[in-house]
C-alpha positions in Angstrom: 93.0 167.9 162.5 90.4 164.9 160.8 87.0 167.1 160.0 84.2 165.1 160.3 82.1 167.5 158.3 82.7 165.4 155.2 82.1 162.4 157.1 78.6 163.7 158.7 77.6 164.7 154.9 78.3 161.8 153.2 76.8 159.7 155.6 73.8 161.7 155.9 74.0 161.7 151.7 73.9 157.2 151.9 70.8 157.4 154.5 68.6 159.6 152.1 69.9 157.2 149.3 69.1 154.5 152.0 65.6 155.6 152.5 64.6 156.3 148.9 65.6 153.0 148.1 63.6 151.4 150.7 60.8 153.9 150.3 60.4 152.6 146.4 60.8 149.1 147.0 57.6 149.1 149.7 56.1 151.0 147.4 56.3 149.2 144.7 55.3 145.6 146.8 52.3 147.9 147.7 51.0 148.2 144.3 51.8 144.6 143.6 49.6 143.4 146.2 46.9 145.9 145.6 46.6 145.0 142.3 46.5 141.3 142.8 43.9 142.2 145.5 41.9 144.6 143.3 41.7 142.0 140.7 40.5 139.2 142.8 37.6 142.1 144.0 36.4 142.6 140.6 36.1 138.9 139.7 34.1 138.5 142.9 31.8 141.5 141.9 31.2 140.2 138.3 30.1 136.5 139.9 27.6 138.6 142.2 26.1 140.7 139.1 26.1 137.1 137.1 24.2 135.6 139.9 22.4 138.8 140.6 20.7 138.5 136.8 20.5 135.2 136.6 18.1 136.0 140.2 16.5 138.4 137.9 15.5 136.4 135.1 14.4 133.7 137.7 11.8 136.0 139.1 11.0 137.0 135.7 10.1 133.6 134.6 
């Protein structure tokens, strides 16, 4: 008689490995996207702070 217990444990083990791999890939892709958007946000903040400094100097003149 063939026992399904080792087959079920193997299947669960494979599913857990696949889930962990999927989660890691998704997390890495999210972090890459987040870093790029943070970089763009910091650029915009730098531009705005420079313009604000220029406006303050123009008002003083």
